C-alpha beads as a LAMMPS data file, in Angstrom:
LAMMPS data file: protein, C-alpha beads

235 atoms
234 bonds

1 atom types
1 bond types

-500.0 500.0 xlo xhi
-500.0 500.0 ylo yhi
-500.0 500.0 zlo zhi

Masses

1 110.0

Atoms # bond

1 1 1 19.691 -265.102 -380.562
2 1 1 21.055 -268.891 -380.967
3 1 1 24.772 -268.262 -381.977
4 1 1 25.882 -270.003 -385.417
5 1 1 29.607 -271.666 -385.505
6 1 1 30.891 -272.732 -388.744
7 1 1 33.369 -275.572 -388.523
8 1 1 36.932 -276.594 -390.532
9 1 1 37.603 -279.798 -390.003
10 1 1 41.259 -279.608 -391.254
11 1 1 43.547 -282.817 -392.363
12 1 1 46.910 -282.044 -394.074
13 1 1 45.320 -278.661 -394.740
14 1 1 42.645 -279.247 -395.937
15 1 1 39.075 -279.149 -395.584
16 1 1 37.576 -282.202 -394.987
17 1 1 34.264 -284.066 -393.093
18 1 1 34.538 -287.255 -391.580
19 1 1 31.504 -289.028 -391.112
20 1 1 30.619 -290.471 -387.452
21 1 1 34.495 -289.597 -386.706
22 1 1 36.384 -292.506 -389.026
23 1 1 38.857 -291.664 -390.633
24 1 1 38.429 -293.753 -393.917
25 1 1 35.363 -291.551 -394.957
26 1 1 36.734 -288.936 -395.361
27 1 1 35.666 -286.239 -398.001
28 1 1 37.691 -282.787 -398.685
29 1 1 35.577 -280.176 -399.207
30 1 1 38.202 -277.802 -399.709
31 1 1 41.759 -276.954 -400.599
32 1 1 42.083 -273.655 -399.666
33 1 1 40.165 -273.193 -395.248
34 1 1 40.940 -269.020 -395.585
35 1 1 38.705 -268.768 -398.477
36 1 1 35.735 -270.865 -396.504
37 1 1 35.835 -268.959 -393.685
38 1 1 36.460 -265.465 -395.420
39 1 1 33.020 -266.606 -397.134
40 1 1 31.403 -267.394 -393.560
41 1 1 33.062 -264.239 -392.668
42 1 1 31.243 -262.210 -395.458
43 1 1 27.819 -262.859 -394.481
44 1 1 27.980 -261.891 -390.607
45 1 1 29.230 -264.941 -389.067
46 1 1 31.354 -263.768 -386.199
47 1 1 32.783 -267.554 -384.890
48 1 1 34.495 -270.703 -386.731
49 1 1 35.494 -273.849 -384.823
50 1 1 38.623 -274.702 -386.035
51 1 1 39.426 -278.933 -385.803
52 1 1 43.075 -280.482 -386.100
53 1 1 41.927 -283.908 -387.460
54 1 1 45.728 -284.743 -387.585
55 1 1 46.007 -283.724 -384.133
56 1 1 43.415 -285.326 -382.632
57 1 1 44.390 -288.485 -384.076
58 1 1 48.149 -288.463 -383.147
59 1 1 47.646 -287.141 -380.277
60 1 1 49.407 -283.245 -381.082
61 1 1 48.880 -280.172 -382.058
62 1 1 49.708 -280.429 -386.331
63 1 1 47.404 -277.698 -388.710
64 1 1 48.885 -274.598 -386.632
65 1 1 49.483 -272.940 -389.801
66 1 1 45.496 -273.294 -390.645
67 1 1 44.626 -271.514 -387.582
68 1 1 47.360 -268.531 -388.076
69 1 1 46.702 -268.061 -391.457
70 1 1 43.130 -268.137 -390.625
71 1 1 43.176 -265.679 -387.610
72 1 1 45.499 -262.949 -389.401
73 1 1 43.308 -262.966 -392.669
74 1 1 40.054 -262.465 -390.542
75 1 1 38.259 -260.877 -387.531
76 1 1 36.209 -264.467 -386.748
77 1 1 36.228 -265.712 -383.458
78 1 1 38.770 -268.826 -384.155
79 1 1 38.174 -271.877 -381.280
80 1 1 40.791 -274.349 -382.142
81 1 1 40.981 -278.133 -380.807
82 1 1 43.126 -281.272 -381.816
83 1 1 45.919 -282.868 -380.043
84 1 1 45.934 -279.868 -376.971
85 1 1 48.158 -282.289 -374.414
86 1 1 50.910 -279.533 -373.342
87 1 1 51.456 -276.335 -371.880
88 1 1 53.424 -275.622 -374.481
89 1 1 50.495 -276.994 -377.324
90 1 1 47.364 -274.487 -375.548
91 1 1 50.106 -271.840 -375.444
92 1 1 51.356 -272.121 -379.689
93 1 1 47.110 -272.133 -380.254
94 1 1 46.316 -268.625 -378.294
95 1 1 49.885 -267.350 -380.221
96 1 1 48.510 -268.715 -383.560
97 1 1 45.195 -266.098 -382.826
98 1 1 42.738 -268.503 -380.915
99 1 1 40.141 -267.004 -378.644
100 1 1 39.467 -270.006 -377.127
101 1 1 41.429 -273.778 -376.970
102 1 1 38.784 -276.544 -377.529
103 1 1 39.622 -279.533 -375.176
104 1 1 38.489 -283.125 -374.892
105 1 1 40.864 -285.813 -374.008
106 1 1 42.855 -283.856 -371.484
107 1 1 39.495 -283.278 -369.400
108 1 1 38.978 -286.737 -369.139
109 1 1 42.507 -288.514 -369.075
110 1 1 44.333 -285.451 -366.861
111 1 1 41.474 -283.534 -365.369
112 1 1 44.330 -281.583 -362.562
113 1 1 46.128 -280.118 -365.532
114 1 1 42.467 -279.355 -367.655
115 1 1 41.805 -277.258 -364.321
116 1 1 44.960 -275.998 -364.033
117 1 1 44.485 -274.127 -367.364
118 1 1 41.169 -272.879 -366.586
119 1 1 42.946 -271.262 -363.558
120 1 1 45.346 -269.581 -365.381
121 1 1 43.736 -268.623 -368.983
122 1 1 40.313 -268.543 -367.726
123 1 1 37.021 -269.638 -368.080
124 1 1 35.959 -268.100 -370.853
125 1 1 38.899 -269.538 -372.853
126 1 1 38.811 -272.618 -372.837
127 1 1 35.837 -274.653 -374.764
128 1 1 35.234 -278.513 -373.038
129 1 1 34.562 -281.014 -376.153
130 1 1 32.290 -283.584 -375.040
131 1 1 31.868 -285.789 -377.080
132 1 1 29.308 -289.200 -376.403
133 1 1 28.449 -292.160 -377.692
134 1 1 25.473 -293.714 -376.555
135 1 1 25.622 -290.941 -373.212
136 1 1 29.148 -292.366 -372.062
137 1 1 32.097 -290.042 -373.196
138 1 1 34.765 -290.753 -375.926
139 1 1 38.100 -289.147 -376.435
140 1 1 41.402 -289.086 -378.413
141 1 1 39.820 -288.285 -381.586
142 1 1 36.587 -290.748 -381.041
143 1 1 38.461 -293.672 -381.700
144 1 1 38.949 -294.106 -377.620
145 1 1 35.305 -295.151 -375.656
146 1 1 35.127 -294.343 -372.174
147 1 1 32.757 -295.699 -369.055
148 1 1 32.220 -292.198 -367.874
149 1 1 28.470 -291.544 -368.542
150 1 1 27.311 -287.752 -370.133
151 1 1 25.829 -285.843 -366.705
152 1 1 27.817 -286.885 -364.264
153 1 1 30.974 -285.684 -365.659
154 1 1 29.070 -282.660 -366.753
155 1 1 27.601 -281.617 -362.895
156 1 1 31.269 -282.199 -361.699
157 1 1 32.781 -280.494 -364.346
158 1 1 30.112 -277.528 -364.315
159 1 1 30.797 -277.165 -360.242
160 1 1 34.207 -277.113 -360.685
161 1 1 34.285 -273.873 -363.061
162 1 1 33.533 -275.315 -366.888
163 1 1 31.168 -272.469 -368.168
164 1 1 31.487 -273.960 -371.712
165 1 1 31.073 -276.884 -373.145
166 1 1 30.068 -277.825 -376.845
167 1 1 28.591 -282.117 -376.750
168 1 1 28.215 -283.773 -380.066
169 1 1 26.674 -286.950 -380.436
170 1 1 28.704 -289.327 -381.999
171 1 1 26.004 -291.656 -383.335
172 1 1 24.853 -288.804 -385.534
173 1 1 27.967 -286.889 -386.633
174 1 1 28.276 -285.734 -390.389
175 1 1 24.559 -288.208 -391.253
176 1 1 22.805 -285.148 -391.620
177 1 1 20.172 -286.590 -389.658
178 1 1 19.478 -284.139 -386.806
179 1 1 20.579 -283.674 -383.676
180 1 1 20.322 -285.137 -380.273
181 1 1 18.017 -282.636 -378.786
182 1 1 17.240 -285.904 -376.288
183 1 1 20.669 -285.277 -374.558
184 1 1 20.510 -281.538 -375.217
185 1 1 17.679 -281.248 -373.209
186 1 1 18.262 -283.069 -370.464
187 1 1 21.744 -281.571 -369.818
188 1 1 20.477 -277.899 -370.007
189 1 1 17.194 -279.533 -367.481
190 1 1 20.379 -280.003 -365.117
191 1 1 22.584 -277.801 -366.021
192 1 1 20.118 -274.689 -367.195
193 1 1 22.871 -271.954 -366.584
194 1 1 25.315 -274.082 -368.680
195 1 1 26.944 -272.820 -371.579
196 1 1 25.824 -275.655 -374.565
197 1 1 26.806 -275.869 -377.532
198 1 1 25.339 -278.099 -379.751
199 1 1 27.551 -279.899 -382.254
200 1 1 26.530 -283.176 -384.748
201 1 1 24.010 -284.020 -387.094
202 1 1 22.654 -280.370 -388.013
203 1 1 20.944 -280.802 -391.425
204 1 1 18.573 -278.299 -391.883
205 1 1 17.461 -274.660 -390.165
206 1 1 15.129 -276.340 -388.921
207 1 1 17.345 -278.060 -386.431
208 1 1 18.712 -274.971 -385.672
209 1 1 15.771 -273.881 -384.583
210 1 1 14.662 -276.454 -382.275
211 1 1 18.059 -275.867 -380.718
212 1 1 17.531 -272.422 -380.190
213 1 1 13.637 -273.603 -378.014
214 1 1 15.748 -276.388 -376.016
215 1 1 17.837 -273.013 -374.665
216 1 1 20.942 -273.589 -376.934
217 1 1 23.513 -271.386 -376.579
218 1 1 24.851 -272.097 -379.876
219 1 1 25.485 -274.730 -382.989
220 1 1 28.112 -275.906 -384.603
221 1 1 27.788 -275.835 -388.522
222 1 1 29.374 -278.402 -390.494
223 1 1 28.377 -281.180 -393.127
224 1 1 25.016 -279.292 -393.753
225 1 1 26.530 -276.600 -395.288
226 1 1 29.337 -277.836 -397.355
227 1 1 26.679 -280.269 -398.905
228 1 1 24.173 -277.127 -399.085
229 1 1 21.198 -278.428 -396.486
230 1 1 21.766 -274.889 -395.123
231 1 1 22.648 -271.893 -397.527
232 1 1 24.610 -269.353 -395.918
233 1 1 22.097 -266.467 -397.086
234 1 1 20.224 -268.405 -395.199
235 1 1 22.375 -268.351 -391.810

Bonds

1 1 1 2
2 1 2 3
3 1 3 4
4 1 4 5
5 1 5 6
6 1 6 7
7 1 7 8
8 1 8 9
9 1 9 10
10 1 10 11
11 1 11 12
12 1 12 13
13 1 13 14
14 1 14 15
15 1 15 16
16 1 16 17
17 1 17 18
18 1 18 19
19 1 19 20
20 1 20 21
21 1 21 22
22 1 22 23
23 1 23 24
24 1 24 25
25 1 25 26
26 1 26 27
27 1 27 28
28 1 28 29
29 1 29 30
30 1 30 31
31 1 31 32
32 1 32 33
33 1 33 34
34 1 34 35
35 1 35 36
36 1 36 37
37 1 37 38
38 1 38 39
39 1 39 40
40 1 40 41
41 1 41 42
42 1 42 43
43 1 43 44
44 1 44 45
45 1 45 46
46 1 46 47
47 1 47 48
48 1 48 49
49 1 49 50
50 1 50 51
51 1 51 52
52 1 52 53
53 1 53 54
54 1 54 55
55 1 55 56
56 1 56 57
57 1 57 58
58 1 58 59
59 1 59 60
60 1 60 61
61 1 61 62
62 1 62 63
63 1 63 64
64 1 64 65
65 1 65 66
66 1 66 67
67 1 67 68
68 1 68 69
69 1 69 70
70 1 70 71
71 1 71 72
72 1 72 73
73 1 73 74
74 1 74 75
75 1 75 76
76 1 76 77
77 1 77 78
78 1 78 79
79 1 79 80
80 1 80 81
81 1 81 82
82 1 82 83
83 1 83 84
84 1 84 85
85 1 85 86
86 1 86 87
87 1 87 88
88 1 88 89
89 1 89 90
90 1 90 91
91 1 91 92
92 1 92 93
93 1 93 94
94 1 94 95
95 1 95 96
96 1 96 97
97 1 97 98
98 1 98 99
99 1 99 100
100 1 100 101
101 1 101 102
102 1 102 103
103 1 103 104
104 1 104 105
105 1 105 106
106 1 106 107
107 1 107 108
108 1 108 109
109 1 109 110
110 1 110 111
111 1 111 112
112 1 112 113
113 1 113 114
114 1 114 115
115 1 115 116
116 1 116 117
117 1 117 118
118 1 118 119
119 1 119 120
120 1 120 121
121 1 121 122
122 1 122 123
123 1 123 124
124 1 124 125
125 1 125 126
126 1 126 127
127 1 127 128
128 1 128 129
129 1 129 130
130 1 130 131
131 1 131 132
132 1 132 133
133 1 133 134
134 1 134 135
135 1 135 136
136 1 136 137
137 1 137 138
138 1 138 139
139 1 139 140
140 1 140 141
141 1 141 142
142 1 142 143
143 1 143 144
144 1 144 145
145 1 145 146
146 1 146 147
147 1 147 148
148 1 148 149
149 1 149 150
150 1 150 151
151 1 151 152
152 1 152 153
153 1 153 154
154 1 154 155
155 1 155 156
156 1 156 157
157 1 157 158
158 1 158 159
159 1 159 160
160 1 160 161
161 1 161 162
162 1 162 163
163 1 163 164
164 1 164 165
165 1 165 166
166 1 166 167
167 1 167 168
168 1 168 169
169 1 169 170
170 1 170 171
171 1 171 172
172 1 172 173
173 1 173 174
174 1 174 175
175 1 175 176
176 1 176 177
177 1 177 178
178 1 178 179
179 1 179 180
180 1 180 181
181 1 181 182
182 1 182 183
183 1 183 184
184 1 184 185
185 1 185 186
186 1 186 187
187 1 187 188
188 1 188 189
189 1 189 190
190 1 190 191
191 1 191 192
192 1 192 193
193 1 193 194
194 1 194 195
195 1 195 196
196 1 196 197
197 1 197 198
198 1 198 199
199 1 199 200
200 1 200 201
201 1 201 202
202 1 202 203
203 1 203 204
204 1 204 205
205 1 205 206
206 1 206 207
207 1 207 208
208 1 208 209
209 1 209 210
210 1 210 211
211 1 211 212
212 1 212 213
213 1 213 214
214 1 214 215
215 1 215 216
216 1 216 217
217 1 217 218
218 1 218 219
219 1 219 220
220 1 220 221
221 1 221 222
222 1 222 223
223 1 223 224
224 1 224 225
225 1 225 226
226 1 226 227
227 1 227 228
228 1 228 229
229 1 229 230
230 1 230 231
231 1 231 232
232 1 232 233
233 1 233 234
234 1 234 235
């Protein structure tokens, strides 16, 4: 059974969504992320994906208060990402109540530090965030494109101990036009035992069914919930 993971993206402590990672295309959906999280919990969802967009942009964890508040007032299993760069950052995220840290830029730019964290905290507590544009990785809140191709990158990191990845196709994110099924099929064909979480573009329950067929372990759903394309009851 595929795990449904609702997303709360935070700017200035508010629940927002961007389109294709563009900070200029920001839409505020809720002034109160805790209320949102409680709604997710009330229908029986158990996971939550929190993205500190301020943190991702400036490279410093910024919205810890939101994480703390949700962790203290719900029983959701939270993964938190955005701006985690140092040992202090990752410690503060776990101290604030996250069960997992989502790591993207550091995994690409400082692999040594990333694998140090995997060995220190365990692979079940580190979620590798792989953001993809035209088959290549993008970092720094999607603002920087690299020359690294997604599949060789994931193969190398899997071989070194990464067990779970959430992969976002930036070209599809926030557009509600369907998810990157070919990309996920390709990844799972080469790495069938990887715990792969799909992210970006999910627009309907049908998309989720399709991702389950492909073999994805989880799916992050954001805008489709906020725009009413997927009703919470359906989930």
